[in-house]
N, C-alpha and C positions, 0 to 999 in steps of 0.2 A: 635664602634666610640664614642668618648667622647663629651658630650654637651658642649656648650658654657660656661654654668656655671661651669661644672667639670674643663675645662680647664683654668677658671679663678681661682677657687680655688687652683688648682696645681700651678698656677703662684704666686699666694699669698704666699703660703708655700715655694716657692724657694726664693721669696723675703725676707720673714721673717729669712731664713736661711743665705741668703746673708748678711743681715744687721749684723749679727754677725761676718762676715769676712771682709766686706768692710768698708770703711771710710765714713764719714757723707756726703760727697758731691756726692758720688756714690749712696748712699741710697736714697738722695733727688731726684737725676736725675731718678732713677728707679721708685720712687714712683709718680713723676709727669707723667712719661710714663703710669703707671698703671691708674691712674686717666683719662688720655686721652684714654686709652683703654676702660675702662668702659664706658665712654661717647659716644664712638663710638658704642659700644654694645647697649647702651639705643637708639641710633638714628637709628640703624640697626633695632632694633626691631619694631621702629615706623614705618620704612618703610615695615616691613613685616606687620604689622597691616593694613596700607594704602593698601597695595596689596591685602590681604584678603577681604578687604572692597569693591575694584575695581573688584575683581573676584566674589563676590557675586552679585555686580550690573550687571556685564557682563552676569552672569548665568540667572538672571531675564530678561535681554534683549533678550537673546537666546531664553528663553522660550516664551516670547512674539512673537518674529519673527516665531517661529515654530506654534504658534496658528494663526498669521496673513497669513501664507502660506497654512496651512490645510484651512482656510476659503477661500483664493484665489483659491484653487483646487477644492472647492466646487462650487465656483461662476463659474469657466470655465467649470465645468461638465454640469451645468445648462445652460449656454451659447450654449455650444455645441449642447445639447438637442433641445434647442429652435431654433437655426439654421438648425439643421436638420429637424424640424417640418416645417420651412418656405420652405426649398427646397423641402421637400415631396409636398407641396400644392402649389407651383408655377406650373403654366400651362407649357405643354411642348413646347420647342421652336418650332417656325415655320420651316417647311421644307424649303431648300434652293432652 
């Protein structure tokens, strides 16, 4: 699969070849389109970079959540043990 840069270079070569066959108006229109495509590529790369930053932030958040859940599991286990100890120490219920 061609990378985006390879595809742009191929397009530029085609434009260069087209300039020898096309009139001035056609090459100008094509040139404007190529500049627009390049601007779109730059914008797309900015979006990709932003998504990478967001993914890094999300990864850190998930790691913190995992640590919090592990701590909660420990707290619940301690709470269960304390409740069990309290239940053991309670006097037996009176007979009916």
